[in-house]
C-alpha positions as CSV (number, residue, x, y, z in Angstrom):
1,M,14.4,1.2,-1.3
2,S,16.2,-1.6,0.4
3,A,19.9,-2.4,-0.6
4,G,19.6,-5.2,-3.8
5,A,16.2,-4.5,-4.7
6,G,16.7,-5.0,-7.8
7,D,18.3,-8.0,-8.2
8,A,14.7,-9.8,-8.6
9,I,10.9,-8.8,-9.7
10,A,8.3,-9.2,-6.8
11,L,5.0,-7.9,-8.8
12,R,4.8,-7.3,-12.5
13,L,2.0,-6.2,-14.4
14,D,1.9,-6.2,-18.3
15,T,-1.0,-4.3,-20.2
16,A,-3.0,-5.5,-17.4
17,S,-6.9,-4.3,-17.3
18,A,-9.7,-5.4,-15.6
19,A,-13.7,-5.5,-16.2
20,P,-15.5,-7.1,-13.3
21,W,-19.1,-7.0,-13.8
22,G,-18.5,-6.1,-17.6
23,R,-17.1,-2.4,-16.6
24,P,-14.0,-1.5,-17.8
25,L,-12.2,-0.3,-14.8
26,L,-8.4,-0.7,-15.6
27,Q,-6.7,-0.7,-19.0
28,T,-3.1,-1.3,-20.2
29,I,-1.1,-1.0,-16.7
30,S,2.6,-2.1,-16.8
31,M,4.8,-2.0,-14.1
32,A,7.5,-4.0,-12.4
33,L,8.1,-4.0,-8.7
34,S,11.6,-4.8,-7.3
35,P,11.7,-6.2,-3.1
36,G,12.0,-3.7,-1.2
37,T,10.2,-0.6,-3.6
38,V,7.4,1.7,-2.1
39,L,5.3,2.5,-4.8
40,A,2.6,5.5,-4.5
41,L,-1.0,5.2,-6.5
42,A,-1.9,8.5,-6.9
43,G,-4.8,10.0,-8.9
44,P,-8.2,12.1,-8.9
45,N,-11.1,10.0,-7.1
46,G,-12.3,7.3,-9.1
47,A,-9.3,7.3,-11.2
48,G,-8.7,3.2,-10.6
49,K,-6.2,3.2,-7.4
50,S,-8.6,1.1,-5.4
51,S,-9.5,-1.1,-8.2
52,L,-5.8,-1.9,-8.8
53,L,-5.0,-2.8,-5.5
54,Q,-8.2,-5.3,-5.6
55,L,-6.5,-6.6,-9.0
56,I,-3.5,-7.4,-7.2
57,A,-5.0,-8.9,-3.9
58,G,-7.1,-11.1,-6.7
59,D,-9.9,-10.1,-5.4
60,I,-11.4,-9.1,-9.4
61,P,-10.1,-11.0,-12.2
62,L,-7.9,-9.8,-14.7
63,A,-9.6,-9.2,-18.2
64,G,-6.1,-9.1,-20.5
65,G,-2.4,-8.7,-20.3
66,R,-0.1,-10.3,-17.3
67,L,0.0,-10.2,-13.6
68,E,2.8,-12.2,-11.9
69,L,3.8,-12.6,-8.6
70,N,7.6,-13.5,-8.1
71,G,7.7,-15.1,-11.8
72,K,4.5,-16.3,-11.8
73,P,1.0,-15.7,-12.4
74,L,-0.9,-14.5,-10.2
75,R,-4.1,-17.2,-10.4
76,A,-1.4,-20.0,-10.5
77,W,-1.3,-19.5,-6.6
78,S,-3.5,-20.9,-4.3
79,H,-5.5,-19.0,-2.1
80,T,-3.5,-19.9,1.2
81,E,-0.2,-19.2,-1.2
82,R,-1.1,-15.8,-2.1
83,A,-2.4,-14.8,1.3
84,Q,1.3,-16.0,2.6
85,Q,2.6,-13.7,0.1
86,I,0.2,-10.3,0.0
87,A,-1.3,-8.7,2.3
88,Y,-3.9,-6.1,1.6
89,L,-5.8,-3.7,3.5
90,P,-8.7,-2.1,2.1
91,Q,-10.2,1.5,2.5
92,M,-12.7,0.0,4.6
93,S,-12.8,-3.0,7.0
94,L,-15.9,-3.8,8.2
95,L,-15.6,-6.0,11.5
96,N,-18.8,-6.5,14.0
97,F,-17.8,-9.3,15.9
98,P,-16.1,-8.4,19.6
99,Y,-12.9,-9.6,19.0
100,T,-10.3,-8.1,21.2
101,V,-7.4,-6.3,19.4
102,R,-5.2,-8.9,20.0
103,E,-7.3,-11.6,18.0
104,V,-7.8,-9.1,15.2
105,A,-3.8,-9.0,15.0
106,L,-3.8,-12.7,15.0
107,L,-6.3,-13.2,12.2
108,G,-3.0,-12.0,10.3
109,R,-1.6,-15.4,10.7
110,I,-3.9,-17.8,9.7
111,P,-3.0,-18.2,6.6
112,H,1.1,-19.2,7.6
113,N,-0.1,-21.6,10.2
114,S,3.5,-21.4,11.8
115,G,2.5,-22.2,15.5
116,A,1.2,-20.3,18.6
117,A,4.4,-19.1,19.8
118,R,6.1,-17.5,16.5
119,D,2.3,-16.6,15.4
120,T,1.7,-14.7,19.1
121,R,5.4,-13.1,18.4
122,F,4.6,-11.8,15.0
123,A,1.3,-9.9,15.8
124,E,3.0,-8.6,19.0
125,Q,5.6,-7.1,16.5
126,A,3.6,-5.9,15.0
127,M,0.7,-4.3,17.4
128,R,4.0,-2.7,19.0
129,A,4.8,-1.1,15.1
130,T,1.4,0.4,15.0
131,D,1.0,1.3,18.6
132,T,-1.6,-1.2,19.4
133,L,-0.3,-3.1,22.0
134,T,-1.4,-1.4,25.2
135,L,-5.0,-1.7,23.6
136,G,-4.3,-5.6,23.6
137,E,-7.4,-6.6,25.6
138,R,-9.8,-4.0,24.2
139,L,-12.6,-4.5,21.9
140,Y,-12.1,-3.7,18.6
141,T,-15.9,-2.7,18.7
142,R,-15.3,-0.2,21.0
143,L,-11.9,1.3,19.4
144,S,-11.9,4.9,17.8
145,G,-11.6,5.1,14.1
146,G,-7.8,5.7,14.6
147,E,-7.5,3.3,16.9
148,K,-9.0,0.7,14.3
149,Q,-7.4,1.6,11.7
150,R,-4.3,0.6,13.6
151,T,-5.6,-2.3,14.7
152,Q,-5.9,-3.4,11.2
153,L,-2.8,-2.2,10.2
154,A,-1.7,-4.5,12.7
155,R,-3.2,-7.4,11.1
156,V,-1.6,-7.3,8.0
157,F,1.5,-6.2,9.2
158,A,1.1,-9.9,11.1
159,Q,0.2,-11.1,8.1
160,I,3.4,-10.1,5.9
161,E,5.5,-11.2,8.7
162,D,8.5,-13.7,8.2
163,E,11.8,-14.7,10.0
164,G,14.9,-12.5,8.5
165,S,13.8,-11.5,4.6
166,L,10.3,-10.4,3.3
167,A,12.0,-10.4,-0.4
168,G,9.0,-11.6,-2.4
169,K,6.0,-10.3,-0.4
170,V,4.2,-7.5,-1.1
171,L,1.7,-5.2,1.1
172,L,-1.1,-3.3,-0.4
173,L,-2.6,-0.4,1.6
174,D,-5.5,1.7,0.6
175,E,-5.2,5.2,2.2
176,P,-3.4,3.3,5.5
177,T,-3.2,7.1,7.2
178,S,-6.4,8.6,6.2
179,A,-7.6,8.2,10.0
180,L,-4.2,8.9,12.2
181,D,-3.5,11.8,13.3
182,L,0.4,13.3,12.7
183,A,2.6,11.1,15.3
184,H,0.8,7.7,14.3
185,Q,1.1,9.2,10.9
186,E,4.6,9.1,11.3
187,Q,4.6,5.9,13.1
188,I,3.1,3.8,10.5
189,L,4.7,5.5,7.5
190,S,8.1,4.3,9.5
191,A,7.0,0.5,9.8
192,V,6.2,1.0,6.3
193,H,10.0,1.9,5.5
194,A,11.2,-1.2,7.7
195,L,9.3,-3.9,6.3
196,A,10.7,-2.2,2.8
197,D,14.2,-2.5,4.6
198,R,13.8,-6.2,4.6
199,G,12.7,-6.7,1.1
200,C,8.6,-6.3,1.3
201,A,7.6,-4.6,-1.7
202,V,4.6,-1.8,-0.7
203,I,2.1,-0.4,-2.9
204,L,-0.2,2.1,-0.7
205,V,-2.6,5.0,-2.0
206,I,-2.2,8.6,-0.3
207,H,-3.9,10.9,-1.5
208,D,-2.0,13.8,-0.3
209,L,0.4,14.2,-3.2
210,N,3.2,16.1,-0.3
211,L,3.4,12.9,1.6
212,A,3.5,10.5,-1.2
213,A,6.8,12.3,-2.7
214,R,8.0,12.1,0.6
215,V,7.1,8.1,1.4
216,A,7.4,6.8,-2.3
217,D,10.7,5.9,-4.5
218,Q,8.0,5.2,-7.3
219,L,5.0,7.1,-8.3
220,L,2.1,5.6,-10.8
221,V,-0.6,8.1,-11.5
222,L,-3.7,6.8,-13.0
223,D,-6.9,8.5,-14.4
224,A,-9.9,7.1,-15.6
225,G,-8.2,3.5,-15.2
226,R,-5.5,4.4,-17.5
227,Q,-1.8,4.8,-16.7
228,I,-0.6,8.5,-16.7
229,A,2.9,8.7,-15.5
230,L,5.3,6.2,-13.4
231,G,8.6,6.9,-12.1
232,T,10.4,8.9,-9.3
233,P,8.3,11.5,-7.4
234,S,10.7,14.0,-9.1
235,D,10.1,13.2,-12.2
236,V,5.7,12.4,-12.4
237,L,5.1,15.6,-9.9
238,T,5.1,18.6,-12.8
239,V,3.2,21.5,-13.0
240,E,2.0,20.2,-16.4
241,L,0.6,16.7,-15.1
242,L,-1.0,18.4,-12.0
243,R,-3.0,20.6,-13.9
244,A,-4.3,17.7,-16.9
245,V,-4.9,14.9,-14.2
246,F,-5.8,16.9,-10.8
247,H,-7.0,20.2,-12.7
248,V,-5.1,22.5,-10.0
249,D,-2.6,24.9,-11.1
250,V,0.4,25.0,-8.3
251,T,3.5,26.1,-7.6
252,L,6.2,23.6,-7.1
253,F,9.2,23.9,-4.6
254,H,11.8,22.0,-3.6
255,A,13.5,22.2,0.3
256,A,16.8,21.5,-1.1
257,P,18.5,21.0,-4.1
258,G,17.5,17.8,-5.7
259,G,14.8,16.5,-3.2
260,V,11.3,16.0,-3.7
261,P,8.9,18.6,-4.6
262,V,6.7,20.4,-2.6
263,I,3.0,21.2,-4.0
264,M,1.7,24.5,-3.5
265,P,-1.5,25.4,-4.8
266,N,-1.2,28.8,-6.4
267,D,-3.8,30.7,-4.4
268,R,-2.1,29.4,-1.7
269,A,1.4,30.5,-3.0
270,R,-0.1,34.0,-3.7
271,A,-1.2,34.3,0.0
């Protein structure tokens, strides 16, 4: 978490619920996210993690409760204003047009109308952060899965960029490292923390709980669309919660006193 992150609230949900198409997906979700905080969403498949990101991004409507961005209801922001403050990378980003990697990164600058020179600078900055600068003239449709994921990350990094502080901006990432090798996974997570250090609030879905515990300041656990736990990874990740929510028996280790927990399923712990 960046210094001074507790001075304001970038994103607030108060008993928020969502029921698009008449089907309840989320019920009574409450949290307050300060600038510079990295929050990981965890839960079994179908728990509502992606739905929560869609709700915050404005892609599905709020059915009840409150959802505020920088103290103002999300619905009160225009589409352009919202896109200037919130960048969202879903699990699947379909793009079948023959754009180059550079052109895809520049798509993130469309909401800003900040001039070609600044847009190019921010796009190239995002491409460096995602190791896609050398891919700049390659066609997106001819990339590997991991290269496509890094290119889409460059797009949302470019979208969230601004001069100086990023306080008040929110970055939503749904499984952002699922197609990446270990080196690029570490590079992307380092870039995410660099954005958080400048005040950007980050919410990301990571299925690897050990990775989530290592990278996140806060952990929100969902199950069947309901909020189960919210707190630091050390407070949330208990043997009892993992058994109740994920239906696994585990042993928890700590690499250092007071450090984040390391989860080992018991069959592996006995091996």
